[in-house]
DOFI-310552 format. One record per residue (C-alpha): x, y, z. Coordinates in Angstrom, 3 decimals. Layout:
DOFI-310552
     east    north       up
        X        Y        Z
...
***
This chain:
DOFI-310552
     east    north       up
   -0.026   -0.160   -0.106
    1.288    3.525   -1.163
    2.436    5.426    1.954
    0.116    8.620    2.008
    1.161   12.141    4.026
   -1.823   12.992    6.025
   -3.079   16.386    5.107
   -6.750   17.078    4.784
   -9.080   19.917    4.702
  -12.005   19.112    6.997
  -14.961   20.700    7.313
  -16.300   22.146   10.853
  -19.475   23.022   11.868
  -20.066   26.508   13.928
  -22.911   28.809   13.891
  -21.733   32.297   13.606
  -23.013   35.778   11.979
  -21.099   37.788    9.019
  -18.202   40.138   10.401
  -17.313   42.600    7.782
  -15.161   45.893    7.157
  -17.296   49.281    7.710
  -18.250   49.177    4.180
  -21.756   49.354    3.205
  -20.779   48.028   -0.137
  -19.079   45.220    1.209
  -22.002   44.394    3.302
  -24.295   44.304    0.471
  -22.311   42.210   -1.545
  -21.634   39.742    1.387
  -25.399   39.694    1.995
  -26.185   38.832   -1.504
  -23.396   35.828   -1.362
  -24.305   34.577    2.186
  -27.846   34.345    0.453
  -26.350   32.705   -2.754
  -24.178   30.158   -0.714
  -26.843   28.939    1.427
  -29.313   28.494   -1.417
  -26.200   26.810   -3.365
  -25.147   24.307   -0.232
  -28.776   22.638   -0.330
  -28.333   22.115   -4.283
  -24.750   21.229   -3.761
  -25.410   17.969   -1.273
  -28.405   16.986   -4.110
  -25.976   15.935   -6.865
  -22.782   13.550   -7.611
  -20.104   14.374  -10.001
  -17.175   12.574  -11.645
  -13.755   13.576   -9.566
  -10.404   13.006  -11.216
   -7.493   13.447   -9.283
   -3.747   13.806  -10.415
   -1.173   13.737   -7.007
    2.460   14.800   -7.900
    5.218   15.086   -5.724
    7.635   18.141   -7.092
   11.409   18.468   -7.263
   13.682   21.736   -7.927
   11.925   24.204  -10.292
    8.568   22.494   -9.413
    9.926   19.421  -11.642
    7.689   16.355  -11.284
    9.142   13.267   -9.789
    6.213   11.467   -9.194
    2.585   11.417  -10.654
   -0.468    9.243  -10.165
   -3.900    9.690  -11.166
   -7.367    8.422   -9.700
  -10.964    8.735  -10.522
  -13.669    8.675   -8.184
  -17.519    9.400   -8.112
  -18.009   11.989   -5.882
  -20.576   13.598   -3.447
  -21.301   15.827   -0.376
  -23.399   14.522    2.251
  -25.089   17.402    4.128
  -26.710   17.249    7.665
  -27.895   19.769   10.085
  -28.239   18.333   13.380
  -29.298   20.701   16.374
  -28.104   23.817   14.441
  -24.670   22.409   13.697
  -23.788   22.522   10.194
  -22.042   19.001    9.162
  -20.079   18.041    5.659
  -19.064   14.940    4.372
  -17.446   13.987    1.412
  -17.918   10.763   -0.241
  -15.634    9.188   -2.691
  -16.319    5.975   -4.210
  -13.170    4.813   -6.245
  -13.954    3.976  -10.160
  -10.219    3.804  -10.767
   -7.151    4.021   -8.045
   -3.593    4.685   -9.087
   -1.261    1.794   -8.749
    0.843    1.239   -5.506
    3.993    3.020   -5.988
    6.833    0.522   -5.364
    9.120    3.307   -4.103
    7.055    4.010   -1.281
    7.267    7.447   -2.064
    4.718    9.908    0.178
    2.313   11.787   -1.538
   -0.352   14.494   -0.628
   -4.105   13.747    0.112
   -6.265   16.525   -0.208
   -9.999   16.710    0.787
  -12.500   19.227    1.272
  -11.172   22.142   -1.096
  -14.036   22.139   -3.146
  -16.212   23.827   -0.130
  -14.067   26.608    0.239
  -17.024   28.919   -0.298
  -18.290   28.027    3.208
  -16.027   31.292    4.230
  -18.958   33.356    2.670
  -21.582   30.772    4.852
  -23.167   32.853    7.360
  -21.898   30.327    9.598
  -18.624   30.802    9.168
  -18.061   34.084    7.944
  -17.762   35.669   11.458
  -14.303   34.334   11.425
  -13.015   35.989    8.937
  -12.394   39.795    7.893
  -13.738   41.149    4.242
  -12.097   43.874    2.404
  -13.512   45.169   -1.340
  -10.712   45.474   -3.985
  -10.642   46.949   -7.350
  -12.688   44.867   -9.349
  -11.373   42.723  -12.066
  -12.628   41.759  -15.757
  -12.832   38.171  -16.879
  -13.860   37.784  -20.476
  -15.497   41.169  -20.544
  -17.524   40.486  -17.667
  -16.867   42.717  -14.448
  -16.584   40.952  -11.250
  -16.150   42.072   -7.285
  -13.173   40.992   -6.083
  -13.113   40.646   -2.368
   -9.882   39.779    0.094
  -10.708   37.642    3.165
   -8.515   37.362    6.006
   -8.911   34.578    8.905
   -8.914   36.644   12.164
   -6.665   34.660   14.468
   -8.410   32.425   17.323
  -11.447   32.613   15.649
  -13.447   28.936   14.130
  -12.047   28.187   10.658
  -14.131   26.276    8.272
  -10.974   24.322    7.599
   -8.509   22.523    9.018
   -5.282   20.425    8.584
   -5.232   17.014   10.261
   -1.767   15.847   10.836
   -0.453   13.219   13.202
   -4.132   12.603   14.756
   -5.139   16.618   15.808
   -6.622   19.187   13.945
   -5.235   22.520   13.296
   -7.644   25.294   12.163
   -6.065   26.958    8.844
   -5.682   30.534    8.948
   -7.044   31.098    5.138
   -6.369   34.440    3.687
   -7.046   35.165    0.129
   -9.780   36.502   -2.696
  -12.773   35.775   -4.377
  -14.305   36.890   -7.807
  -18.165   37.503   -7.143
  -20.688   38.257   -9.488
  -21.914   41.653   -8.517
  -25.586   41.017   -8.933
  -26.134   37.395   -8.229
  -23.599   36.903   -5.231
  -22.139   33.854   -7.222
  -18.530   32.994   -6.178
  -16.765   32.249   -9.469
  -13.008   31.651   -8.312
  -11.160   31.518   -4.670
   -7.586   31.557   -4.058
   -6.705   31.058   -0.695
   -3.447   30.690    1.092
   -2.184   29.948    4.614
    1.462   31.913    4.900
    3.775   31.789    7.878
    1.339   30.005   10.388
    2.048   26.478   10.102
    5.694   26.422   10.384
    5.387   24.567   14.078
    3.943   21.579   12.257
    6.172   21.419    9.454
    4.223   23.125    6.700
    5.967   26.767    5.090
    3.350   27.192    2.803
   -0.053   26.023    1.539
   -2.134   27.317   -1.683
   -5.553   26.492   -2.947
   -6.532   28.032   -6.350
  -10.519   26.962   -6.876
  -12.222   27.678  -10.432
  -16.044   27.097  -10.667
  -17.866   26.793  -13.732
  -21.792   27.048  -14.722
  -23.571   23.834  -14.425
  -27.354   23.905  -15.979
  -30.007   21.325  -15.250
  -32.543   20.727  -17.165
  -35.194   21.015  -13.928
  -33.572   24.238  -12.950
  -34.334   27.610  -14.864
  -31.306   28.913  -14.304
  -27.297   27.737  -13.999
  -25.511   27.191  -10.832
  -21.691   27.843  -10.377
  -19.954   24.213   -9.435
  -16.563   23.613   -8.168
  -14.959   22.453  -11.353
  -11.011   22.774  -11.267
   -9.168   22.768   -7.499
   -4.986   23.403   -7.561
   -3.495   22.598   -4.133
    0.373   23.065   -3.418
    2.067   22.374   -0.102
    5.391   22.799    0.669
    7.552   21.311    3.685
   10.903   21.858    4.347
   11.756   18.888    2.368
    8.709   18.115    0.360
    6.632   19.786   -2.330
    3.208   18.535   -3.485
    0.825   19.461   -6.377
   -2.791   17.873   -6.642
   -5.314   18.793   -9.055
   -8.914   18.071   -8.538
  -11.173   18.349  -11.864
  -15.081   17.692  -11.326
  -17.305   17.048  -14.266
  -20.622   15.281  -15.302
  -22.465   16.900  -12.463
  -25.953   14.915  -12.127
  -28.889   15.734   -9.676
  -30.316   13.068   -7.342
  -32.430   12.267   -4.718
  -32.816   10.108   -1.894
  -35.791    9.047    0.246
  -36.038    7.204    3.214
  -38.916    5.773    5.464
  -38.903    4.925    8.903
  -41.660    2.668   10.533
  -41.808    1.782   13.981
  -41.759   -2.163   14.704
  -45.098   -3.905   16.249
  -44.389   -5.412   19.088
***
């Protein structure tokens, strides 16, 4: 069995209310984005897709020393019990990478597709938000919002390492449609806060793309491509996740009390 370096992004449930900078423009945009994310989360837990994962170990000048590729059936399971939100990723292997005879350690990355939770009302009070200059993408104007995790507060992401979880102090930017509040792109990094556990840098880039379902009038923007790079003093990894073929599904359950 291939030895894996266990670095996971896990979702932590906390009930919060938004904290932003004192800019009405930011507040208005974040209100729309928060509503959009809340609505999207319900739909996201009602779909499945194909996830292709490429794991790479990098050497000097980012030269690829080892590469493996796997394919999974992917879905997110959402539960909300007692006012506490919980997200679990489910992966069913369709094709798994072959065992590496050299026993080279690789990076395992989970949860980065749900970085939009930074803007969810359950989590956003752990961040400060600042409006940056608008950005043009393919002729369309998007609002660019910077976010910075507030030290000591809860984060929707954590590093699982050696049996412990370390909340990630994420900072980065998001591109948001000004009218709908839809998030189209997120970049997030952890800099200089994980050195004590051996992580120099962690960077994630999440690109979203519109998906149209026949039964819905408008398209929703789902995770399309996620690139994660992690560097320690001696190791450098890059994982790429590609999500495609989104399909809606529904599950109904019925409980009956057995007669004595």
